[in-house]
C-alpha positions as CSV (number, residue, x, y, z in Angstrom):
1,X,17.6,67.7,-22.3
2,X,21.3,67.2,-21.9
3,X,22.3,63.6,-21.3
4,X,23.2,62.5,-17.9
5,X,27.0,62.6,-17.4
6,X,28.4,59.2,-17.4
7,X,29.7,59.2,-13.9
8,X,26.2,60.1,-12.6
9,X,24.3,57.5,-14.6
10,X,22.6,54.8,-12.4
11,X,23.7,51.4,-13.3
12,X,21.2,48.7,-13.3
13,X,22.1,45.9,-10.9
14,X,21.1,42.4,-12.2
15,X,19.0,40.6,-9.8
16,X,20.3,37.5,-8.4
17,X,19.5,34.5,-10.4
18,X,16.7,32.3,-9.1
19,X,18.0,28.8,-8.7
20,X,15.6,26.3,-10.2
21,X,14.9,23.1,-8.6
22,X,17.1,20.3,-9.9
23,X,15.3,17.6,-11.8
24,X,16.3,14.3,-10.4
25,X,14.5,11.9,-12.8
26,X,11.2,10.6,-13.6
27,X,9.1,7.8,-12.2
28,X,5.6,6.6,-13.0
29,X,2.6,8.2,-11.3
30,X,1.4,4.9,-9.8
31,X,5.0,4.3,-8.4
32,X,4.4,7.6,-6.2
33,X,1.6,5.6,-4.4
34,X,3.0,2.0,-4.4
35,X,6.8,2.0,-4.5
36,X,8.3,5.6,-4.1
37,X,5.4,7.2,-2.1
38,X,6.0,9.8,0.6
39,X,8.8,9.0,3.0
40,X,10.3,6.3,0.7
41,X,13.9,6.4,-0.4
42,X,14.7,6.4,-4.0
43,X,18.1,5.9,-5.5
44,X,19.1,8.2,-8.5
45,X,22.4,7.0,-10.0
46,X,24.9,7.3,-7.1
47,X,22.7,9.4,-4.9
48,X,19.8,8.7,-2.6
49,X,16.8,10.8,-1.8
50,X,13.6,10.9,0.3
51,X,10.2,11.7,-1.3
52,X,8.8,14.8,0.4
53,X,5.4,15.2,1.9
54,X,2.3,16.0,-0.3
55,X,2.2,19.6,1.1
56,X,5.1,20.3,-1.1
57,X,3.8,18.8,-4.3
58,X,2.6,21.0,-7.1
59,X,-0.9,19.6,-7.8
60,X,-2.3,22.6,-9.9
61,X,-2.7,20.5,-12.9
62,X,-2.9,17.0,-11.1
63,X,-6.2,15.2,-12.3
64,X,-8.9,14.8,-9.6
65,X,-9.8,11.3,-8.9
66,X,-13.4,10.6,-7.5
67,X,-14.3,7.7,-5.3
68,X,-16.9,9.0,-2.8
69,X,-17.0,5.8,-0.7
70,X,-13.3,5.6,-0.1
71,X,-12.9,9.3,0.5
72,X,-15.7,9.3,3.1
73,X,-13.9,6.4,5.0
74,X,-10.6,8.1,4.9
75,X,-11.9,11.5,5.9
76,X,-10.8,13.5,2.8
77,X,-12.6,15.3,0.2
78,X,-11.2,13.3,-2.8
79,X,-7.9,12.2,-4.4
80,X,-5.5,13.5,-6.8
81,X,-3.3,11.8,-9.3
82,X,0.5,12.4,-8.6
83,X,1.8,15.3,-10.7
84,X,3.1,14.3,-14.2
85,X,6.8,15.2,-14.6
86,X,6.1,16.9,-18.0
87,X,3.2,19.2,-16.8
88,X,3.9,20.1,-13.2
89,X,6.2,23.2,-12.6
90,X,8.0,21.6,-9.6
91,X,6.2,18.2,-9.5
92,X,7.1,16.0,-6.6
93,X,9.9,17.3,-4.3
94,X,12.7,15.2,-2.7
95,X,15.3,15.8,0.0
96,X,18.8,14.1,0.3
97,X,18.8,11.1,2.6
98,X,20.8,9.7,4.1
99,X,23.0,12.7,4.8
100,X,26.1,10.6,5.3
101,X,28.2,9.8,2.3
102,X,31.5,8.0,1.8
103,X,34.2,8.1,-0.8
104,X,35.4,4.8,-2.0
105,X,38.9,6.2,-2.6
106,X,39.9,8.1,0.6
107,X,37.3,6.3,2.7
108,X,36.0,9.5,4.3
109,X,32.6,9.2,5.9
110,X,30.8,12.6,6.5
111,X,27.8,14.7,5.6
112,X,27.5,15.3,2.0
113,X,27.8,19.0,2.2
114,X,31.4,18.8,3.6
115,X,32.5,17.1,0.3
116,X,31.7,20.3,-1.6
117,X,30.6,18.5,-4.6
118,X,29.9,20.3,-7.8
119,X,26.4,21.3,-8.4
120,X,24.3,18.4,-9.7
121,X,27.0,15.8,-9.0
122,X,27.9,13.7,-6.0
123,X,31.7,13.2,-6.1
124,X,34.7,13.8,-3.8
125,X,36.5,17.0,-4.7
126,X,39.7,15.5,-3.5
127,X,39.5,12.2,-5.3
128,X,37.0,13.0,-8.2
129,X,35.4,9.7,-7.4
130,X,31.6,9.2,-7.2
131,X,30.4,9.2,-3.6
132,X,28.4,6.4,-2.0
133,X,25.2,6.9,0.1
134,X,25.5,5.4,3.7
135,X,24.4,1.8,3.6
136,X,22.6,1.8,7.0
137,X,20.0,3.9,8.6
138,X,18.1,4.0,11.8
139,X,14.3,3.8,12.0
140,X,11.5,3.1,14.6
141,X,8.0,1.7,14.3
142,X,6.4,5.2,14.4
143,X,8.1,5.9,11.2
144,X,10.9,8.2,12.3
145,X,14.1,8.1,10.4
146,X,17.7,9.1,11.0
147,X,21.3,8.4,9.9
148,X,23.0,5.5,11.5
149,X,25.0,6.8,14.6
150,X,28.5,5.7,13.2
151,X,30.4,8.0,15.7
152,X,28.8,6.3,18.7
153,X,29.2,2.8,17.2
154,X,32.9,3.2,16.5
155,X,33.6,4.9,19.9
156,X,31.5,2.8,22.0
157,X,33.0,2.1,25.4
158,X,34.9,5.3,25.3
159,X,33.9,8.1,27.7
160,X,34.3,10.9,25.2
161,X,31.2,13.0,24.4
162,X,29.8,12.7,20.7
163,X,32.1,14.5,18.2
164,X,34.7,15.4,20.8
165,X,37.6,13.5,19.4
166,X,38.1,15.8,16.6
167,X,38.8,12.9,14.2
168,X,37.2,12.0,10.8
169,X,35.2,8.9,10.3
170,X,36.2,6.3,7.7
171,X,34.1,3.6,5.9
172,X,35.5,0.7,4.0
173,X,34.6,-2.8,3.0
174,X,37.6,-5.1,2.9
175,X,35.8,-7.6,0.8
176,X,37.0,-10.6,2.9
177,X,33.6,-11.9,3.4
178,X,29.9,-11.1,2.2
179,X,28.9,-10.5,5.9
180,X,28.9,-7.3,7.9
181,X,32.1,-8.4,9.4
182,X,33.8,-7.1,6.4
183,X,32.4,-3.6,6.7
184,X,34.6,-1.6,8.8
185,X,34.1,1.8,10.4
186,X,37.1,3.7,11.8
187,X,38.0,7.2,13.2
188,X,41.3,9.1,12.7
189,X,41.5,9.9,16.2
190,X,43.3,6.6,16.7
191,X,40.5,4.2,17.9
192,X,40.7,0.7,16.4
193,X,38.3,0.1,13.5
194,X,35.2,-1.9,14.3
195,X,32.9,-4.0,11.9
196,X,29.2,-3.5,11.5
197,X,28.6,-7.0,12.9
198,X,26.0,-7.1,15.4
199,X,24.5,-3.7,14.4
200,X,21.2,-5.4,13.5
201,X,20.4,-7.0,16.8
202,X,17.2,-5.6,18.5
203,X,19.0,-4.4,21.6
204,X,22.1,-2.9,19.9
205,X,21.1,0.6,19.8
206,X,19.5,0.3,23.2
207,X,22.8,-0.9,24.8
208,X,24.6,2.1,23.2
209,X,22.1,4.5,24.9
210,X,20.6,5.6,21.7
211,X,17.1,6.7,21.6
212,X,14.7,7.9,18.8
213,X,14.9,11.6,18.2
214,X,11.5,11.8,16.5
215,X,12.9,13.2,13.2
216,X,10.7,13.2,10.0
217,X,13.1,14.4,7.3
218,X,10.4,13.9,4.6
219,X,8.3,16.7,6.0
220,X,9.7,20.1,5.5
221,X,10.1,22.2,8.8
222,X,8.3,19.5,10.8
223,X,9.1,19.6,14.4
224,X,10.5,16.6,16.1
225,X,8.2,14.3,18.0
226,X,8.6,12.9,21.4
227,X,9.0,9.2,20.7
228,X,9.5,6.4,23.3
229,X,10.0,3.6,20.6
230,X,13.3,1.9,20.4
231,X,15.0,2.5,17.0
232,X,16.3,-0.3,14.8
233,X,19.2,-0.6,12.3
234,X,18.0,-1.1,8.8
235,X,19.7,-1.5,5.3
236,X,19.0,1.6,3.2
237,X,17.4,-0.6,0.4
238,X,15.6,-2.8,2.8
239,X,11.8,-3.3,2.2
240,X,11.4,-2.7,6.0
241,X,12.3,0.9,5.6
242,X,8.9,1.7,4.0
243,X,5.6,-0.2,4.0
244,X,2.7,1.7,2.2
245,X,-0.8,1.7,3.7
246,X,-3.0,1.6,0.5
247,X,-6.7,1.2,1.0
248,X,-8.6,0.6,-2.1
249,X,-12.3,0.5,-3.3
250,X,-14.1,-0.6,-6.4
251,X,-16.3,1.9,-8.1
252,X,-19.9,0.7,-7.7
253,X,-23.4,2.0,-8.6
254,X,-24.6,4.4,-8.1
255,X,-21.4,6.3,-7.6
256,X,-19.8,4.9,-10.7
257,X,-22.4,6.0,-13.4
258,X,-24.8,8.6,-14.2
259,X,-25.3,11.9,-12.5
260,X,-23.3,11.0,-9.4
261,X,-20.2,10.4,-11.5
262,X,-20.7,13.7,-13.2
263,X,-21.1,15.6,-10.0
264,X,-18.1,14.1,-8.3
265,X,-15.3,16.6,-9.6
266,X,-17.6,19.5,-8.4
267,X,-18.8,18.1,-5.1
268,X,-16.3,20.3,-3.1
269,X,-17.8,23.4,-4.6
270,X,-21.5,22.2,-4.0
271,X,-21.4,20.5,-0.6
272,X,-21.9,23.8,1.4
273,X,-24.1,25.6,-1.1
274,X,-28.0,25.7,-1.3
275,X,-30.0,24.3,-4.1
276,X,-30.4,27.9,-5.7
277,X,-26.7,28.3,-5.8
278,X,-26.0,25.0,-7.2
279,X,-28.5,25.5,-9.8
280,X,-27.1,28.9,-10.8
281,X,-23.5,27.5,-11.1
282,X,-24.7,24.5,-13.1
283,X,-26.5,27.0,-15.7
284,X,-23.7,29.5,-15.7
285,X,-20.9,27.1,-16.4
286,X,-23.0,25.0,-18.6
287,X,-22.0,21.8,-16.9
288,X,-24.8,19.7,-18.6
289,X,-24.2,20.8,-22.0
290,X,-23.1,17.4,-23.1
291,X,-25.6,15.6,-20.9
292,X,-29.0,16.9,-22.0
293,X,-30.6,13.8,-20.2
294,X,-30.0,15.6,-16.8
295,X,-31.2,18.7,-15.2
296,X,-30.0,21.1,-12.5
297,X,-32.5,19.6,-10.2
298,X,-30.8,16.2,-10.7
299,X,-27.4,17.8,-9.8
300,X,-29.0,19.2,-6.6
301,X,-30.4,15.8,-5.8
302,X,-27.2,13.9,-6.2
303,X,-25.4,16.5,-4.0
304,X,-28.0,16.0,-1.3
305,X,-27.8,12.2,-1.7
306,X,-24.0,12.3,-1.0
307,X,-24.4,14.7,1.9
308,X,-26.7,12.3,3.5
309,X,-24.3,9.5,3.0
310,X,-21.3,11.5,4.5
311,X,-23.4,12.6,7.5
312,X,-24.4,9.0,8.3
313,X,-20.7,7.9,7.9
314,X,-19.6,10.7,10.2
315,X,-22.1,9.7,12.8
316,X,-20.9,6.2,12.8
317,X,-17.2,7.3,13.0
318,X,-17.9,9.0,16.3
319,X,-17.0,5.6,18.0
320,X,-14.0,6.4,20.3
321,X,-12.5,3.1,19.7
322,X,-10.0,3.5,16.7
323,X,-9.9,-0.1,15.8
324,X,-13.8,-0.2,15.5
325,X,-13.5,2.5,12.9
326,X,-10.7,0.6,11.0
327,X,-12.8,-2.5,11.1
328,X,-16.1,-0.7,9.9
329,X,-13.9,0.8,6.9
330,X,-13.3,-2.6,5.5
331,X,-16.9,-3.9,6.3
332,X,-18.5,-0.9,4.6
333,X,-16.4,-0.9,1.5
334,X,-16.5,-4.6,1.1
335,X,-20.3,-5.2,1.8
336,X,-21.2,-2.5,-0.8
337,X,-19.0,-4.2,-3.3
338,X,-20.4,-7.6,-2.3
339,X,-24.0,-6.5,-2.7
340,X,-23.2,-4.9,-6.2
341,X,-21.3,-8.1,-7.3
342,X,-24.3,-10.2,-6.5
343,X,-26.7,-8.3,-8.7
344,X,-26.6,-7.9,-12.5
345,X,-25.5,-4.5,-13.8
346,X,-25.8,-5.1,-17.6
347,X,-24.0,-2.8,-20.0
348,X,-26.2,0.0,-21.3
349,X,-25.6,1.4,-24.8
350,X,-24.3,5.1,-25.0
351,X,-23.8,5.2,-21.3
352,X,-20.3,5.7,-19.7
353,X,-20.2,2.8,-17.1
354,X,-17.3,2.0,-14.8
355,X,-19.0,-1.3,-13.4
356,X,-20.6,-3.9,-15.7
357,X,-21.4,-7.2,-14.1
358,X,-23.5,-9.9,-15.6
359,X,-24.2,-13.6,-15.1
360,X,-22.9,-16.1,-17.7
361,X,-25.2,-17.1,-20.5
362,X,-25.0,-20.7,-19.6
363,X,-26.7,-21.8,-16.3
364,X,-24.4,-22.5,-13.2
365,X,-26.8,-25.2,-11.7
366,X,-24.2,-27.9,-12.4
367,X,-21.5,-26.0,-10.5
368,X,-23.7,-25.9,-7.4
369,X,-24.2,-29.7,-7.5
370,X,-20.6,-30.6,-8.2
371,X,-18.5,-27.8,-6.5
372,X,-20.9,-25.9,-4.1
373,X,-21.0,-22.6,-6.0
374,X,-24.2,-20.7,-5.8
375,X,-23.4,-17.8,-8.2
376,X,-21.0,-16.8,-10.7
377,X,-20.7,-13.2,-12.1
378,X,-18.7,-12.0,-15.1
379,X,-17.3,-8.6,-14.1
380,X,-16.8,-7.3,-17.6
381,X,-15.8,-3.8,-16.4
382,X,-14.4,-2.6,-13.2
383,X,-12.5,0.4,-11.9
384,X,-10.5,0.4,-8.7
385,X,-9.0,3.4,-6.9
386,X,-5.9,2.9,-4.7
387,X,-4.8,5.6,-2.3
388,X,-1.8,6.2,-0.2
389,X,-3.0,7.0,3.3
390,X,0.2,6.7,5.3
391,X,3.1,4.3,5.6
392,X,5.0,2.2,8.3
393,X,8.5,1.4,9.0
394,X,10.3,-1.6,10.6
395,X,7.0,-3.7,10.9
396,X,4.5,-4.1,8.1
397,X,1.0,-2.7,8.5
398,X,-1.3,-4.5,10.8
399,X,-5.1,-4.1,11.8
400,X,-3.7,-3.7,15.2
401,X,-1.6,-0.7,14.5
402,X,-2.4,2.3,16.9
403,X,-2.8,5.8,15.3
404,X,0.8,6.6,16.6
405,X,2.2,4.2,14.2
406,X,0.6,6.0,11.2
407,X,3.5,7.9,9.7
408,X,2.1,11.3,8.4
409,X,2.5,12.2,4.7
410,X,2.0,15.9,5.4
411,X,2.7,18.3,8.2
412,X,-1.1,19.2,8.6
413,X,-4.0,16.9,8.2
414,X,-4.5,16.9,4.4
415,X,-8.0,17.2,2.6
416,X,-6.8,15.0,-0.3
417,X,-4.7,12.1,-0.7
418,X,-2.5,10.8,-3.6
419,X,-4.1,7.9,-5.6
420,X,-4.3,6.3,-8.8
421,X,-7.1,4.3,-10.8
422,X,-7.0,1.1,-12.7
423,X,-9.4,-0.4,-15.0
424,X,-10.0,-4.1,-15.5
425,X,-12.2,-7.1,-15.4
426,X,-12.8,-10.2,-13.2
427,X,-14.9,-13.1,-12.1
428,X,-16.9,-13.1,-8.9
429,X,-17.8,-16.5,-7.3
430,X,-20.2,-17.0,-4.4
431,X,-20.4,-20.1,-2.3
432,X,-23.6,-22.1,-1.5
433,X,-24.4,-20.8,2.0
434,X,-26.3,-23.9,3.0
435,X,-23.4,-26.2,2.1
436,X,-21.0,-23.9,3.6
437,X,-22.8,-23.6,6.9
438,X,-22.9,-27.5,7.1
439,X,-19.2,-27.8,6.4
440,X,-18.2,-25.2,9.0
441,X,-19.4,-27.2,11.8
442,X,-16.8,-30.0,11.1
443,X,-14.9,-30.3,14.4
444,X,-11.6,-30.8,12.4
445,X,-11.9,-27.6,10.6
446,X,-13.0,-25.7,13.6
447,X,-10.0,-26.7,15.5
448,X,-7.6,-25.9,12.6
449,X,-9.1,-22.4,12.1
450,X,-8.9,-21.8,15.9
451,X,-5.2,-22.8,15.9
452,X,-4.5,-20.0,13.2
453,X,-6.8,-17.6,14.8
454,X,-5.0,-18.0,18.3
455,X,-1.6,-17.3,16.8
456,X,-3.0,-14.3,14.8
457,X,-4.7,-12.8,17.8
458,X,-1.6,-13.3,19.8
459,X,0.3,-11.5,17.1
460,X,-2.3,-8.6,17.1
461,X,-2.1,-8.3,20.9
462,X,1.7,-8.0,20.7
463,X,1.3,-5.1,18.2
464,X,-1.2,-3.4,20.5
465,X,1.6,-3.3,23.2
466,X,0.7,-1.4,26.4
467,X,-1.7,0.9,24.8
468,X,-4.6,-0.4,26.8
469,X,-6.7,-1.0,23.6
470,X,-8.4,-4.2,22.8
471,X,-6.9,-6.0,19.9
472,X,-9.2,-6.4,16.9
473,X,-10.6,-9.9,16.3
474,X,-8.9,-12.2,13.6
475,X,-10.8,-13.1,10.6
476,X,-9.4,-16.5,10.6
477,X,-12.6,-18.6,10.5
478,X,-13.1,-21.8,8.4
479,X,-15.1,-19.7,5.9
480,X,-12.4,-17.1,5.4
481,X,-9.6,-19.6,5.1
482,X,-11.7,-21.6,2.7
483,X,-12.4,-18.5,0.4
484,X,-8.8,-17.5,0.6
485,X,-7.4,-20.8,-0.5
486,X,-9.8,-21.0,-3.3
487,X,-8.8,-17.6,-4.6
488,X,-5.2,-18.8,-4.6
489,X,-5.9,-22.1,-6.5
490,X,-7.8,-20.2,-9.1
491,X,-5.1,-17.5,-9.6
492,X,-2.4,-20.3,-10.0
493,X,-4.6,-22.2,-12.4
494,X,-5.7,-19.2,-14.6
495,X,-2.1,-18.1,-14.8
496,X,-1.4,-21.4,-16.4
497,X,-4.6,-21.7,-18.5
498,X,-5.4,-18.3,-19.3
499,X,-1.9,-16.9,-20.2
500,X,-1.8,-14.2,-17.3
501,X,1.3,-14.0,-15.0
502,X,0.1,-14.7,-11.4
503,X,1.5,-11.3,-10.5
504,X,-1.1,-9.5,-12.7
505,X,-4.1,-11.3,-11.0
506,X,-5.5,-9.9,-7.7
507,X,-8.0,-11.3,-5.2
508,X,-10.7,-9.6,-3.0
509,X,-12.0,-11.9,-0.3
510,X,-15.6,-11.2,1.0
511,X,-15.4,-13.7,3.9
512,X,-16.7,-11.8,6.9
513,X,-20.2,-11.9,8.5
514,X,-22.8,-13.2,6.0
515,X,-20.4,-12.7,2.9
516,X,-19.2,-15.7,1.2
517,X,-17.5,-14.8,-2.1
518,X,-14.3,-14.1,-3.9
519,X,-13.4,-11.8,-6.7
520,X,-10.4,-12.6,-9.0
521,X,-9.5,-9.7,-11.3
522,X,-6.8,-8.0,-13.2
523,X,-6.5,-4.3,-13.6
524,X,-4.1,-1.8,-15.3
525,X,-3.8,1.9,-15.6
526,X,-5.3,1.9,-19.0
527,X,-8.0,0.0,-20.9
528,X,-5.7,-2.9,-21.6
529,X,-7.0,-4.4,-18.4
530,X,-10.3,-5.2,-20.0
531,X,-9.5,-7.6,-22.9
532,X,-11.8,-10.4,-21.8
533,X,-9.2,-13.0,-21.0
534,X,-10.3,-13.3,-17.3
535,X,-13.9,-13.0,-18.0
536,X,-13.7,-16.0,-20.4
537,X,-12.4,-18.1,-17.4
538,X,-15.8,-17.6,-15.6
539,X,-17.8,-19.3,-18.2
540,X,-19.3,-22.4,-16.5
541,X,-17.7,-25.1,-18.4
542,X,-14.2,-23.5,-18.2
543,X,-14.6,-22.6,-14.5
544,X,-15.6,-26.1,-13.8
545,X,-12.4,-27.4,-15.6
546,X,-10.2,-24.9,-13.7
547,X,-11.7,-26.0,-10.3
548,X,-11.2,-29.7,-11.1
549,X,-7.5,-28.9,-12.2
550,X,-6.8,-26.7,-9.3
551,X,-8.2,-29.1,-6.7
552,X,-6.3,-32.0,-8.2
553,X,-3.0,-29.9,-7.8
554,X,-3.9,-29.2,-4.3
555,X,-4.2,-32.8,-3.3
556,X,-0.5,-33.2,-3.6
557,X,2.3,-30.8,-2.9
558,X,6.0,-31.3,-3.7
559,X,6.7,-30.7,0.0
560,X,4.3,-33.3,1.3
561,X,3.9,-34.9,3.7
562,X,5.6,-32.1,5.6
563,X,3.3,-29.4,4.2
564,X,0.1,-31.4,4.5
565,X,0.8,-32.5,8.1
566,X,2.2,-29.1,9.3
567,X,0.9,-27.7,12.5
568,X,2.3,-24.2,11.9
569,X,3.9,-22.7,8.8
570,X,4.4,-19.3,7.2
571,X,5.3,-16.0,8.8
572,X,4.4,-15.9,12.7
573,X,2.8,-19.5,12.2
574,X,-0.3,-18.0,10.5
575,X,-0.6,-20.8,7.9
576,X,-1.2,-24.5,8.2
577,X,-1.0,-26.6,5.0
578,X,0.4,-23.9,2.6
579,X,3.9,-23.2,1.1
580,X,5.4,-21.9,-1.9
581,X,5.0,-25.2,-3.9
582,X,1.2,-25.2,-3.5
583,X,-0.7,-22.0,-2.4
584,X,1.5,-18.9,-1.9
585,X,1.3,-16.2,-4.6
586,X,3.4,-13.2,-5.5
587,X,2.9,-10.2,-3.0
588,X,1.0,-8.2,-5.5
589,X,-1.7,-10.8,-5.8
590,X,-2.6,-11.5,-2.3
591,X,-4.5,-8.8,-0.2
592,X,-3.5,-10.7,3.1
593,X,0.4,-11.0,2.6
594,X,0.2,-14.7,2.1
595,X,-1.2,-15.6,5.6
596,X,-4.4,-17.2,6.8
597,X,-4.2,-20.2,4.3
598,X,-4.9,-23.8,4.8
599,X,-5.1,-26.3,1.9
600,X,-7.0,-28.7,4.0
601,X,-10.1,-26.5,3.7
602,X,-10.2,-27.3,0.2
603,X,-9.5,-31.0,0.0
604,X,-9.4,-32.2,3.6
605,X,-6.7,-33.8,5.7
606,X,-4.6,-36.6,4.5
607,X,-6.0,-39.1,7.0
608,X,-9.5,-38.2,5.8
609,X,-10.8,-37.4,9.2
610,X,-11.4,-33.8,8.3
611,X,-13.2,-33.3,5.0
612,X,-12.6,-30.3,2.7
613,X,-15.4,-28.2,1.3
614,X,-15.0,-29.7,-2.1
615,X,-14.6,-33.3,-0.8
616,X,-17.9,-33.4,0.9
């Protein structure tokens, strides 16, 4: 065949190059739950981005995390560890926010796209200076987020419609003061520059006629929601921009060991299958080849046991009162842990256990007589799963939050949630119930607890607003305040005696209903959290010494007599005798945000009229 004449040859047209997603940086997996989760802003060099919803994440190789009790309460099938940056194709997506940037040289303030910056860089094409993201954003308590309305701010009082002046906004800081008075916004249409002073007042945006537009920029293609909440001005880096809602649970038997742990990763495949299909799959995939002690019938029984537990939980969740469901979540999770912590679960050789709990070798009878402790358990091994359920803005999470304040982390309801697991050790202490009941009847302690509870329930009622729902009851009882204060003095003492930073120790308070215990533990994302240092503090002689030293420190605070005689202290007046010099802990240690504390529950009041539990 003769060759095709050159002029008739078909040229191959190269396909348009596929633009790869820009890699912005790397953060730890746990930070995608605790610090930079969905909806949170993250600074990357001189740029700012918003973490996108989990429906945009690549979880094809993300490890599955099993915690049936927590998954059942949160209404999901399980949890996934956030994608690892070195294994996921796209990993976690982010979107630029705020959209407004300014140039420190020419002072222009405009959307980032109008600067025409080179790909992968944020710089002004006119000045070749690095751009600066807007310092201010606008958010509401339902989680909606927008850029601050600079145009309306600088043109307030003018009758022109938004954007009709044709001028360009400018942003500069004259450096005369460290206050907002030195931050000046102008427009080249000729209006006078105005400062940002007063922009953070609660009523400022309302007075400008600005309402929440219901935008959720962290969710791709999410429609704007109808929102009646009044937005607030916030600093871009403020902690009020993003509060994570992170429920957690300890892995306890039977879910933490044996066949239940083995079945957990496959439960989604098995839950709708009959026994024959499950048995066939087990044999075909050889799931038990490394576990000859189990049979396919054991797998079927484990699946059926979990089905029954989920059915019972679903029936209990049919209560139409949302706050009752929220309350039952904490009660069920904590009651199960309390029961497991009160019973010995010794270590078994050649068995992979996530929960090992044993009493100390030495008797604790002396602790009952001297300090009113009925039981001490050494938790030599524990596993905790912490999940990101949703987040809040403007106001920190509260038990009184309505479902409307739960900012979504995906466009549609997910069947999984991002989570991470930590391993560690701890000490569980249970008080003598008889001595506790006698002490609780002290009129002084009843009055002090009632004062805190009244303030707390007033705050909860305020958070309910006009929803027509009943506010959840406050847990501020003499028993709860006592256990909470006890946990804080032990953490402070062990941070001095055991060599642990206070921020690495955490508390779990079991103080509702018939529970009367506290767990102090440390946990990390690897096995380094189980080195025995905390467990050693639970030996009776060392625990007695820690209690004596902690109570001695609690008898006098450097802020006394003001601290000891305080009738209201702390955020929203939710503490009494408690301050940074005596009881307050780092935020990572206290599960109650350093509220509901009273040192007098431990050592009594200075006048001696109201005895403390340990001074009876």
